[in-house]
C-alpha positions in Angstrom: 120.3 95.1 173.4 118.0 96.3 170.7 119.5 93.7 168.3 118.5 90.9 170.7 115.0 92.3 171.0 114.7 92.5 167.2 116.0 88.9 166.9 113.4 87.6 169.4 110.6 89.4 167.6 111.6 88.0 164.3 111.8 84.5 165.8 108.3 84.8 167.3 106.9 85.9 163.9 108.6 82.9 162.2 107.1 80.5 164.7 103.6 81.9 164.1 104.1 81.6 160.3 105.2 78.0 160.8 102.2 77.1 163.0 99.8 78.6 160.4 101.5 76.5 157.8 100.9 73.3 159.8 97.2 74.2 159.9 96.9 73.8 156.1 96.9 77.5 155.3 93.0 77.6 155.2 90.5 78.6 157.7 87.2 76.6 158.1 84.1 78.9 158.5 82.0 78.1 161.5 78.7 76.4 160.8 75.7 78.7 160.9 73.7 76.2 162.9 75.3 76.9 166.3 78.5 75.0 165.8 77.1 71.7 164.6 77.7 70.7 160.9 74.4 69.9 159.1 74.0 66.2 158.3 72.7 65.0 154.9 68.9 64.4 155.1 67.8 60.8 154.4 65.8 60.2 151.2 62.1 60.7 151.8 60.2 57.4 151.4 57.1 57.4 149.2 54.9 54.3 149.9 52.6 53.4 147.0 50.0 50.6 147.0 49.2 49.3 143.6 45.7 47.7 143.3 45.7 45.0 140.6 43.4 42.0 140.3 43.2 38.3 140.8 46.5 36.4 140.8 45.4 34.3 137.8 44.6 37.4 135.7 46.7 39.9 133.8 46.7 42.9 136.2 48.6 41.1 139.0 51.8 40.2 137.0 51.8 43.6 135.4 51.4 45.3 138.7 54.4 43.3 140.0 56.5 44.4 137.1 55.5 48.1 137.5 56.3 47.9 141.2 59.8 46.5 140.5 60.4 49.2 137.9 59.3 52.1 140.1 61.2 50.9 143.2 64.4 50.5 141.1 64.2 53.7 139.1 62.4 56.4 141.2 64.4 57.4 144.3 62.5 57.0 147.6 59.6 55.0 146.0 58.5 51.9 147.9 55.6 50.3 146.0 53.8 47.0 146.4 51.3 45.2 144.1 48.2 44.0 145.9 45.8 41.3 144.6 42.2 42.6 144.6 38.8 42.1 143.1 39.9 44.2 140.2 38.3 47.2 138.5 35.2 48.2 140.6 36.9 47.2 143.9 40.0 49.2 142.8 37.9 52.3 142.3 36.6 52.0 145.8 40.1 51.3 147.2 41.4 54.5 145.6 38.5 56.5 146.8 39.0 55.2 150.4 42.7 56.0 150.3 43.6 52.3 150.5 45.3 52.3 147.1 47.5 55.0 145.4 47.6 53.6 141.9 44.9 51.3 140.4 44.6 49.1 137.3 41.1 49.5 136.0 39.0 49.1 132.9 38.2 52.3 131.0 34.5 51.7 131.0 34.4 51.2 134.8 36.5 54.4 135.2 33.9 56.3 133.1 31.1 55.0 135.2 32.8 56.0 138.4 33.7 59.5 137.2 30.2 60.1 136.0 28.2 58.4 138.7 26.4 56.0 136.4 25.9 52.2 136.1 27.7 50.7 139.1 28.2 54.0 140.9 25.6 56.2 142.6 27.9 59.2 143.1 30.4 60.9 140.8 34.1 60.3 141.7 35.5 63.6 140.6 39.0 63.3 142.0 40.1 60.4 139.8 42.7 61.1 137.1 44.2 59.0 134.4 47.9 58.0 134.1 47.9 56.0 130.9 45.9 53.6 128.7 47.7 50.2 128.7 46.2 47.5 126.4 42.9 46.0 125.2 41.1 43.7 127.7 39.2 41.0 126.0 36.0 39.5 127.2 36.4 35.7 127.0 33.5 33.3 127.4 35.0 30.0 128.3 33.5 26.6 128.5 34.4 22.9 127.9 33.7 21.0 124.7 31.4 18.5 126.5 29.1 21.2 127.9 27.0 21.6 124.7 27.4 25.4 124.9 28.0 27.0 121.5 26.5 30.5 121.9 25.5 33.0 124.5 21.9 31.9 124.1 22.9 28.4 125.3 23.8 29.8 128.7 20.2 29.8 129.8 19.7 27.3 132.6 23.4 26.9 133.1 25.8 27.6 136.0 27.8 30.6 134.9 30.8 32.2 136.6 30.2 35.9 136.0 33.4 37.3 137.7 34.2 38.4 141.2 31.5 40.5 142.9 32.2 44.2 142.2 34.6 43.5 139.3 34.7 44.9 135.8 34.4 41.3 134.4 31.0 41.0 136.2 29.8 44.2 134.6 30.9 43.0 131.2 29.2 39.6 131.7 25.9 41.2 132.8 25.9 43.6 129.8 26.6 40.8 127.3 23.9 38.6 128.8 21.4 41.5 128.8 22.2 42.3 125.1 21.4 38.7 124.3 18.1 38.9 126.2 19.3 37.0 129.2 19.2 38.1 132.9 20.6 36.5 136.0 17.1 35.0 136.5 17.8 32.8 133.5 21.1 31.4 134.8 22.7 30.3 138.1 25.2 33.0 138.5 28.3 32.5 140.5 30.6 35.3 141.6 34.0 33.9 141.2 37.5 35.3 140.5 39.5 34.2 137.5 41.3 31.5 139.5 38.1 30.3 141.2 36.3 30.1 137.9 39.1 28.1 136.4 39.1 25.6 139.2 35.3 25.2 139.3 35.1 24.8 135.5 37.7 22.0 135.7 35.9 20.4 138.6 32.6 20.5 136.9 31.0 22.9 139.4 30.2 25.5 136.7 29.4 25.2 133.0 30.9 28.4 131.6 32.8 31.4 132.8 33.2 35.0 131.7 36.7 36.5 132.0 37.9 39.9 131.0 41.7 40.2 130.6 44.4 40.4 128.1 45.0 37.2 126.2 46.4 34.7 126.7 45.0 34.6 130.2 46.8 32.3 132.7 43.5 30.9 134.0 42.3 29.9 130.5 45.7 28.5 129.6 45.5 26.3 132.7 42.1 25.0 131.7 43.3 24.2 128.2 46.2 22.2 129.6 43.9 19.7 131.2 40.6 19.8 129.3 39.1 20.2 125.9 38.6 24.0 126.0 36.0 25.8 124.0 35.7 29.6 123.6 32.4 31.1 122.5 32.3 33.7 119.7 29.8 36.6 119.9 27.7 37.0 116.8 27.7 40.2 114.7 24.3 41.4 115.9 25.2 41.0 119.5 28.4 42.9 119.1 26.7 45.7 117.2 24.1 46.0 119.9 26.8 46.1 122.6 28.8 48.8 120.9 25.8 50.9 120.3 24.7 50.8 123.9 28.2 50.9 125.5 30.6 53.0 123.4 33.8 51.7 125.1 33.5 48.2 123.6 35.5 47.5 120.5 35.3 44.4 118.3 38.4 42.1 118.6 39.5 38.7 117.5 41.3 36.1 119.6 43.5 34.4 116.9 43.3 30.7 116.4 46.0 28.9 118.4 46.1 31.4 121.2 45.0 28.5 123.5 45.7 24.8 123.1 42.8 23.1 121.2 41.2 26.3 120.0 41.9 26.1 116.3 39.7 28.9 115.0 39.5 32.6 115.4 37.1 33.8 118.2 35.1 37.0 117.7 34.4 39.0 120.8 34.6 42.5 122.4 37.2 44.3 124.4 37.6 47.3 126.7 40.9 49.0 127.6 43.0 48.5 130.7 44.4 51.7 132.2 46.2 53.2 135.2 44.4 55.8 137.4 45.4 57.9 140.5 44.0 60.6 142.7 44.1 64.2 141.5 46.3 65.3 144.4 49.2 63.0 143.6 52.4 65.0 143.3 52.9 66.1 139.6 56.6 65.1 139.5 55.8 61.7 140.9 53.0 61.1 138.4 55.3 62.2 135.6 58.1 59.8 136.7 55.7 56.9 137.1 54.6 57.2 133.5 58.1 57.9 132.2 59.7 55.0 134.0 57.0 52.6 132.8 57.6 53.4 129.2 61.4 53.5 129.6 61.3 49.9 130.9 58.8 48.1 128.6 61.1 45.1 128.3 60.5 44.3 132.0 56.7 44.6 131.4 56.9 42.4 128.3 58.7 39.8 130.4 55.9 39.8 132.9 53.1 39.2 130.4 52.7 39.1 126.6 50.2 42.0 126.6 53.3 44.2 127.4 53.8 44.1 123.6 50.7 46.3 123.3 51.7 48.9 125.8 53.1 51.9 123.9 53.5 55.6 124.7 51.9 56.5 121.3 48.6 54.8 122.4 48.8 55.9 126.0 45.9 58.3 125.7 43.6 56.5 123.2 40.3 55.7 124.9 41.1 57.7 128.0 37.7 58.3 129.5 38.7 60.9 132.2 41.0 63.9 132.6 44.7 63.0 132.6 46.7 63.8 135.7 48.9 66.9 135.0 52.1 64.8 135.5 50.9 62.3 132.9 49.8 65.1 130.6 53.3 66.6 130.8 54.8 63.3 129.7 52.6 62.9 126.7 53.0 66.5 125.7 56.7 65.9 125.4 56.4 63.0 123.0 
């Protein structure tokens, strides 16, 4: 009898061992969240609005390229380039929370941060990401207008840039340095594209544009008319540079535009990127890093991309760098 009991006991043990083997030999610990396994969290989306400029200028295509780079290379980022009135308008968009990243001239940024010129109050929360490239002030007319100098603008219809734009500030400063005010001309507040169309249609006699060259709006004029660019004389440039330290002397090489066969002497400021001081440090770092890591895409968007380099990314920076940007440049 005892042998039968022992045999049954051994059989029961054997069955238990076999059942355990069928279970894979491993136990799965119970989840700590009440029996439900934790699901992977979706990637947090970061929506960024990039304020650029007019569609016929340089900011807009560059903003589109930057948006593409950041969306592709920074997880969770969903950015969009927005056409705007450019520098001054962009400062206000950033301040109002309607833009997260802005393209802006360095002189306009200085004015905003210090509450001078176009701004009544200091904008202390603005920070720099990077200096991009020189922006050239171009005074454009047609050969049949009889305009050969800034002085010849008196009594003329002049497109001075979109209202509230950096180009308008540049136009006004250059005119004032030449002893001309808006009382001496018929000023028209037009964007790059509007100025180009009005010049071609004969509705304006000359136009000020501030952008990297070649500028699409100017190239468009040269394709249909006898384009003429006006050089600034040495005395005027010296006066400008003494009064406004962010101007630099620059030459537009002959052949840049069809029909313009001589060098054009003028002035330039610097294009830059700016953000709010409270932007996440890692995000700001990645924005700068991915921009410089993908310069080929920027060069494909516009020829001024050739001038965008990390080694010149802080030259002419008029405000404090964002800590994320500072971290990037410190690593160079």
